[in-house]
C-alpha positions as CSV (number, residue, x, y, z in Angstrom):
1,M,-7.8,30.6,34.4
2,T,-9.8,27.5,33.7
3,H,-9.4,24.2,35.7
4,T,-7.7,22.7,32.6
5,E,-5.2,25.5,32.3
6,Q,-4.5,25.4,36.1
7,I,-3.7,21.6,36.2
8,L,-1.7,21.7,33.0
9,Q,0.4,24.6,34.4
10,K,1.0,22.6,37.6
11,I,2.1,19.6,35.6
12,E,4.4,21.7,33.5
13,T,6.0,23.2,36.6
14,N,6.1,19.8,38.4
15,T,4.0,21.3,41.3
16,E,1.0,19.0,41.0
17,V,0.0,16.6,43.8
18,V,-0.8,13.0,42.8
19,G,-2.9,10.7,44.9
20,V,-2.6,6.9,44.4
21,I,-5.4,4.8,45.9
22,G,-4.3,1.3,46.7
23,L,-0.6,0.6,47.5
24,G,-0.1,-2.9,46.3
25,Y,1.7,-4.5,43.3
26,V,0.4,-1.8,41.0
27,G,-0.1,1.3,43.1
28,L,3.2,1.5,45.1
29,P,5.6,1.1,42.1
30,L,3.5,3.8,40.3
31,A,3.6,6.1,43.3
32,V,7.4,5.6,43.6
33,N,7.9,6.5,39.9
34,F,6.0,9.7,40.3
35,A,7.9,10.6,43.5
36,E,11.3,9.8,41.8
37,A,10.4,12.4,39.2
38,G,10.0,15.0,41.9
39,V,6.2,14.9,42.0
40,Q,4.5,15.2,45.4
41,V,2.7,11.9,46.0
42,I,0.1,10.9,48.6
43,G,-0.6,7.2,48.8
44,F,-4.0,6.1,50.1
45,D,-4.6,2.7,51.6
46,K,-7.0,1.3,54.3
47,S,-4.2,-0.9,55.6
48,E,-2.4,0.9,58.5
49,Q,0.3,-1.8,58.3
50,K,1.1,-0.8,54.7
51,V,1.0,2.9,55.4
52,N,3.3,2.6,58.4
53,K,5.8,0.5,56.5
54,I,5.9,3.0,53.6
55,N,6.3,6.0,55.9
56,S,9.2,4.3,57.7
57,G,10.8,3.5,54.3
58,E,10.2,-0.2,54.7
59,N,9.6,-1.9,51.3
60,Y,7.2,-4.8,50.8
61,I,7.2,-4.9,46.9
62,K,10.3,-6.7,45.5
63,D,10.1,-4.9,42.2
64,I,10.9,-1.7,44.0
65,R,14.5,-1.2,45.1
66,D,14.7,-0.6,48.9
67,A,17.0,2.4,48.5
68,V,14.7,4.1,46.1
69,L,11.7,3.8,48.4
70,R,13.7,5.2,51.3
71,E,15.0,8.1,49.3
72,V,11.6,9.3,48.1
73,V,10.1,8.9,51.6
74,D,13.1,10.8,53.2
75,K,12.6,13.6,50.7
76,I,8.9,13.6,51.6
77,T,7.9,13.4,47.9
78,L,6.0,10.2,48.9
79,Q,3.9,9.8,52.0
80,A,1.1,7.4,52.8
81,T,-2.1,7.8,54.8
82,T,-5.3,6.1,55.7
83,D,-7.0,9.5,55.9
84,F,-9.0,9.7,52.6
85,S,-10.1,13.3,53.4
86,R,-6.6,14.3,52.2
87,M,-7.8,13.6,48.6
88,K,-8.8,17.3,48.5
89,E,-5.0,18.1,48.5
90,C,-4.6,16.2,45.2
91,D,-4.7,17.5,41.6
92,A,-4.9,13.9,40.3
93,L,-6.2,10.7,41.7
94,I,-5.2,7.3,40.3
95,I,-7.1,4.2,41.4
96,C,-5.1,0.9,41.8
97,V,-7.4,-1.2,43.9
98,P,-8.2,-5.0,43.6
99,T,-11.0,-6.3,41.3
100,P,-11.5,-9.9,42.4
101,L,-14.3,-12.3,41.5
102,D,-17.1,-13.1,44.0
103,K,-18.0,-16.7,44.9
104,F,-20.2,-16.8,41.8
105,R,-17.3,-15.8,39.6
106,K,-18.8,-12.4,38.8
107,P,-16.7,-9.2,39.0
108,D,-16.6,-7.8,42.6
109,M,-16.6,-4.0,41.9
110,S,-16.9,-3.0,45.6
111,Y,-13.3,-1.7,45.8
112,I,-13.8,0.5,42.8
113,E,-17.2,1.7,44.0
114,A,-15.8,2.5,47.5
115,S,-12.9,4.4,45.9
116,C,-15.3,6.4,43.7
117,E,-17.5,7.3,46.7
118,A,-14.4,8.4,48.7
119,I,-13.2,10.5,45.8
120,G,-16.6,12.1,45.3
121,Q,-16.9,13.0,48.9
122,N,-13.4,14.4,49.3
123,M,-12.0,15.7,46.0
124,K,-11.7,19.3,44.9
125,A,-12.9,20.8,41.7
126,G,-10.4,20.5,38.8
127,T,-9.2,16.9,39.6
128,F,-8.1,14.4,37.0
129,I,-9.1,10.8,37.9
130,S,-7.8,7.7,36.3
131,L,-8.7,4.0,37.0
132,E,-5.9,1.4,36.5
133,S,-7.6,-1.7,38.0
134,T,-8.4,-4.5,35.6
135,T,-12.1,-4.4,34.7
136,Y,-14.6,-4.9,32.0
137,P,-15.3,-2.4,29.2
138,T,-17.7,0.4,30.1
139,T,-16.7,0.5,33.8
140,T,-15.3,4.0,33.7
141,E,-18.3,5.5,31.9
142,D,-21.2,3.5,33.3
143,L,-20.1,2.7,36.9
144,M,-17.6,5.3,38.0
145,L,-19.0,8.5,36.4
146,P,-22.4,8.3,38.1
147,I,-21.0,7.6,41.5
148,I,-18.4,10.5,41.4
149,E,-21.0,13.0,40.0
150,R,-23.6,12.0,42.6
151,E,-21.2,12.1,45.6
152,S,-19.4,15.3,44.6
153,G,-22.1,17.4,43.0
154,F,-19.5,18.2,40.3
155,K,-20.0,17.8,36.5
156,H,-17.6,15.8,34.3
157,G,-15.8,17.9,31.7
158,S,-16.0,21.1,33.6
159,D,-15.2,20.2,37.3
160,F,-13.2,17.0,36.8
161,W,-11.9,14.6,34.1
162,L,-12.2,10.8,34.0
163,A,-9.9,8.3,32.3
164,Y,-8.8,4.7,32.2
165,S,-5.2,3.5,31.9
166,P,-4.7,-0.2,32.4
167,E,-1.9,-1.4,34.6
168,R,0.7,-3.6,32.9
169,V,2.7,-4.8,35.8
170,D,4.6,-8.1,35.3
171,P,6.0,-9.1,38.8
172,G,9.6,-10.3,38.6
173,N,10.3,-9.0,35.1
174,K,13.8,-7.5,35.2
175,T,13.5,-5.9,31.7
176,F,10.2,-4.2,31.7
177,H,8.8,-2.3,34.7
178,T,6.3,0.5,35.3
179,K,8.5,3.3,33.8
180,N,9.5,1.7,30.5
181,T,6.4,-0.3,29.7
182,P,4.2,1.7,27.2
183,K,1.1,3.0,28.9
184,V,-2.3,3.0,27.2
185,L,-4.6,5.9,28.1
186,G,-8.3,6.6,27.1
187,A,-10.2,9.5,28.5
188,M,-13.9,10.6,28.4
189,S,-13.0,14.1,27.0
190,E,-10.3,15.7,24.9
191,D,-9.1,17.8,27.8
192,G,-8.9,14.7,30.0
193,L,-6.7,13.0,27.4
194,I,-4.4,16.0,27.2
195,I,-4.1,16.2,31.0
196,G,-3.7,12.5,31.4
197,K,-0.9,12.3,28.9
198,A,0.9,15.2,30.4
199,L,0.5,13.8,33.9
200,Y,1.6,10.2,33.2
201,S,4.6,11.4,31.1
202,N,6.2,12.5,34.3
203,A,6.5,8.9,35.5
204,I,6.3,6.8,32.3
205,D,8.4,6.9,29.1
206,N,5.8,6.3,26.4
207,I,2.1,7.0,26.5
208,H,-0.2,5.6,23.8
209,T,-3.6,7.4,23.7
210,V,-6.8,5.8,22.4
211,S,-10.2,7.3,21.6
212,S,-12.1,6.3,24.8
213,P,-11.9,4.6,28.2
214,R,-13.8,1.5,26.8
215,V,-11.2,1.0,24.2
216,A,-8.4,1.2,26.8
217,E,-10.5,-1.3,29.0
218,M,-10.8,-3.7,26.1
219,V,-7.0,-3.4,25.5
220,K,-6.3,-4.9,28.9
221,I,-8.9,-7.7,28.4
222,L,-7.4,-8.5,25.0
223,E,-3.8,-8.7,26.2
224,N,-4.7,-11.2,29.0
225,T,-7.3,-13.2,27.2
226,Y,-4.8,-13.8,24.3
227,R,-2.5,-15.4,26.8
228,L,-5.3,-17.3,28.6
229,I,-6.5,-18.9,25.3
230,N,-3.0,-19.9,24.2
231,I,-1.9,-21.3,27.6
232,S,-5.2,-23.1,27.9
233,L,-4.7,-24.6,24.4
234,I,-1.2,-25.9,25.2
235,N,-2.4,-27.2,28.6
236,E,-5.2,-29.2,26.9
237,L,-2.8,-30.5,24.2
238,T,-0.4,-31.5,27.0
239,L,-3.0,-33.7,28.6
240,L,-3.7,-35.4,25.3
241,A,0.0,-35.8,24.6
242,G,0.5,-37.5,27.9
243,K,-2.2,-40.1,27.0
244,M,-0.5,-40.6,23.6
245,D,3.0,-40.9,25.1
246,I,4.2,-37.8,23.3
247,N,6.7,-35.4,25.0
248,I,4.9,-32.0,24.6
249,W,8.1,-30.1,25.5
250,E,9.9,-31.7,22.5
251,V,6.9,-30.8,20.3
252,I,7.1,-27.1,21.4
253,E,10.9,-26.9,20.8
254,A,10.4,-28.3,17.3
255,A,7.5,-25.9,16.6
256,K,9.6,-23.0,17.7
257,T,12.0,-23.5,14.8
258,K,9.4,-22.1,12.5
259,P,10.4,-18.4,12.0
260,F,6.9,-17.1,11.4
261,G,3.3,-17.7,12.4
262,F,4.1,-19.4,15.8
263,Q,4.7,-18.2,19.3
264,A,5.6,-20.7,22.0
265,F,3.4,-21.0,25.1
266,Y,4.2,-23.5,27.8
267,P,2.1,-25.8,29.9
268,G,1.8,-25.9,33.6
269,P,-0.5,-26.7,36.5
270,G,-2.8,-23.8,35.7
271,I,-2.6,-20.0,35.3
272,G,-2.2,-17.7,38.3
273,G,-1.9,-14.1,39.1
274,H,-4.6,-11.4,39.4
275,C,-5.3,-10.9,35.7
276,I,-5.2,-13.8,33.3
277,P,-7.4,-16.3,35.3
278,L,-10.0,-13.5,36.0
279,D,-10.3,-11.5,32.8
280,P,-12.5,-13.9,30.8
281,F,-15.1,-13.7,33.6
282,Y,-15.1,-9.9,33.4
283,L,-15.6,-10.1,29.7
284,E,-18.3,-12.7,30.0
285,H,-20.1,-10.4,32.5
286,I,-20.4,-7.5,30.1
287,A,-20.9,-9.7,27.0
288,K,-24.2,-10.9,28.5
289,R,-25.5,-7.4,28.6
290,F,-25.1,-7.3,24.8
291,D,-26.6,-10.8,24.4
292,F,-23.3,-12.2,23.1
293,D,-21.8,-15.6,23.8
294,L,-18.0,-15.8,24.2
295,S,-17.7,-19.5,23.5
296,M,-14.0,-19.7,22.9
297,I,-13.1,-17.5,25.9
298,H,-15.6,-19.4,28.1
299,A,-13.9,-22.7,27.1
300,A,-10.4,-21.4,27.7
301,G,-11.4,-20.1,31.1
302,H,-12.9,-23.5,32.1
303,I,-9.9,-25.5,30.8
304,N,-7.7,-23.4,33.1
305,M,-10.2,-23.9,36.1
306,R,-10.0,-27.7,35.6
307,M,-6.2,-27.9,35.5
308,P,-5.6,-28.2,39.3
309,H,-7.9,-31.3,39.3
310,Y,-6.0,-32.8,36.4
311,M,-2.8,-32.2,38.3
312,Y,-4.2,-34.0,41.4
313,I,-4.9,-36.9,39.1
314,K,-1.2,-36.8,38.0
315,I,-0.1,-37.0,41.6
316,A,-2.5,-39.8,42.4
317,T,-1.3,-41.8,39.3
318,A,2.4,-41.3,40.1
319,L,1.8,-42.6,43.7
320,N,-0.3,-45.5,42.4
321,R,2.7,-46.6,40.3
322,Q,4.6,-46.8,43.6
323,K,1.7,-48.8,45.0
324,K,0.8,-46.0,47.3
325,A,-2.4,-44.0,47.8
326,V,-2.8,-40.2,48.2
327,N,-4.5,-40.9,51.5
328,G,-1.8,-41.0,54.2
329,S,1.0,-40.1,51.8
330,N,3.3,-37.1,52.6
331,I,3.2,-34.7,49.7
332,L,5.8,-31.9,49.5
333,F,5.1,-29.0,47.0
334,L,8.1,-27.0,45.8
335,G,6.8,-23.5,45.1
336,V,3.5,-21.9,45.7
337,A,4.1,-18.6,43.8
338,Y,2.1,-18.4,40.6
339,K,5.3,-17.7,38.6
340,P,9.0,-18.1,39.2
341,N,11.2,-15.9,41.4
342,I,8.4,-13.8,42.9
343,D,6.6,-13.6,46.3
344,D,3.0,-13.5,44.9
345,E,0.7,-16.5,45.4
346,R,-2.5,-14.8,44.1
347,E,-4.7,-17.3,42.2
348,S,-1.8,-19.8,42.2
349,P,-2.9,-23.2,41.0
350,A,-0.5,-24.8,43.6
351,L,-2.8,-23.7,46.4
352,E,-5.9,-25.4,44.8
353,I,-3.9,-28.6,44.1
354,M,-2.8,-28.6,47.8
355,D,-6.4,-28.3,48.8
356,Q,-7.4,-31.2,46.6
357,V,-4.6,-33.4,47.9
358,A,-5.4,-32.6,51.5
359,H,-9.1,-33.2,50.9
360,K,-8.2,-36.8,49.7
361,G,-6.2,-37.4,52.9
362,G,-2.7,-36.4,51.8
363,V,-0.4,-34.9,54.3
364,V,0.6,-31.6,52.7
365,D,3.7,-29.5,53.2
366,Y,5.4,-26.9,51.0
367,H,8.6,-25.1,50.5
368,D,8.9,-21.7,48.9
369,P,11.9,-19.4,49.6
370,F,9.8,-16.3,48.7
371,I,6.6,-17.0,50.6
372,E,6.6,-17.9,54.3
373,T,2.9,-18.6,54.8
374,V,-0.1,-19.2,52.6
375,K,-3.8,-19.7,53.0
376,T,-5.5,-22.0,50.4
377,P,-8.9,-21.3,48.8
378,N,-10.5,-23.7,51.3
379,G,-9.0,-21.7,54.2
380,K,-6.2,-24.1,55.2
381,S,-3.0,-22.3,56.5
382,F,0.5,-23.6,55.8
383,S,4.0,-22.4,56.6
384,S,7.0,-23.1,54.4
385,V,9.2,-25.9,55.6
386,E,13.0,-26.2,55.3
387,L,14.2,-27.8,52.1
388,S,16.6,-30.4,53.5
389,A,17.6,-33.9,52.4
390,K,15.6,-35.3,55.3
391,T,12.5,-33.3,54.2
392,L,12.8,-34.6,50.7
393,Q,13.5,-38.2,51.8
394,N,10.4,-38.2,54.1
395,A,8.1,-37.2,51.3
396,D,6.3,-39.9,49.4
397,C,6.0,-37.5,46.5
398,V,7.7,-34.2,45.7
399,V,5.6,-32.0,43.4
400,L,7.4,-29.3,41.3
401,T,4.7,-26.5,41.1
402,T,6.8,-23.4,40.7
403,N,10.1,-23.2,38.7
404,H,12.1,-20.9,41.0
405,D,15.7,-20.5,39.8
406,V,17.0,-21.2,43.3
407,F,15.8,-24.8,43.4
408,D,18.7,-27.2,43.0
409,M,17.2,-30.0,40.9
410,E,20.2,-32.3,41.3
411,F,19.8,-32.1,45.1
412,V,16.1,-32.8,44.8
413,K,16.6,-35.8,42.4
414,E,19.2,-37.3,44.7
415,N,16.9,-37.2,47.8
416,A,13.3,-37.5,46.6
417,Q,11.6,-40.9,46.4
418,L,9.2,-39.7,43.7
419,I,8.8,-36.5,41.7
420,V,5.9,-35.1,39.8
421,D,7.3,-32.4,37.5
422,M,4.7,-29.9,36.4
423,R,7.1,-27.2,35.1
424,N,9.7,-29.2,33.0
425,M,12.4,-28.6,35.6
426,I,13.8,-32.1,35.0
427,T,14.4,-32.9,31.3
428,E,13.9,-36.7,31.3
429,A,11.2,-38.8,32.8
430,S,12.1,-42.0,34.7
431,D,10.7,-44.5,37.1
432,T,10.9,-41.8,39.8
433,V,10.2,-38.7,37.8
434,Y,6.7,-38.3,36.4
435,K,6.3,-35.6,33.8
436,L,3.3,-33.4,33.1
């Protein structure tokens, strides 16, 4: 029996073992989905804290129900480990590690490279390998394949199969989650595609196959760059509208009445999360190898990068109207998550705005019911303060940076001296409410 026949038989009989590398916002929900389907799952992570929490049934990802995690752990269909040598027990390995940018805004591929080295050193023959981390097109073929073949001594197509299937996690989304969000899959061989589709079908409802990993990699970049460009467009128009005394929110609501050819995007202090702010830089990185200039995407990325500075100017202008300076003023930020109702502050524009205000002498505090502590890009640490009438009254300016549903805007308006609303949480501007 060939390796292909063996793994397909295991998948058909639900006896395969799936390893998930990286147990964060992407990896843990995927691991739980496989485990719920009765698949034996081993989760790999370098963090002993995460591993210990999972093995004790303690949940740290809000998109997973606590009872579901406890159930799959109790049934021992999901276990976590820091021992990467256990990869040899796995029939499939799925990589869900971070892909940040370095200080020069170039893709930091070290997590993927380290995962591939560990896989090559520990996997058995006949393993299906899939990358889910956001990256630039050609990563699977040009970066991953040589490392795995070098470290393992195995040959792709006969000893293992390699694929790319981009994660599509939307933290806080109550409608679409890992299981019911269609999954794109591209593999380097026909057998790999067949195996990957059979494997993922155990955990995900709909699999959409494409002709190659680089097509699948470009799908992820397209999805997020589409949003980046449109959000950057509306942010730039918002800045112009403010100078022209035009309410951009009224403009958007009117434009939405057109039943075709228009999709509403909304302004804010900048774009956060792991994907949208970073994807254009991944694409720029690979485009340079092909001597191609991505002028529109470059511009959109830099508009987004500048938004926190424009938001600092909004705060300074609002204080100036009250005959106050940023220097020495108490500035309270409401919300540091990058989107509402989640506990994720990755790439949140609020953190950079806090840094800029602090750099100019402002006394910074924040309140976020979902995030107890944060560290800003400049390395400053803050803890969430109580949102009381006294806290609001003592602030020279309250900045609405995340539109969490739990915020009581009437309570905030009653007690705040001055409000800078960056999320349209208060409908009308006034002498004490300064709109984006």
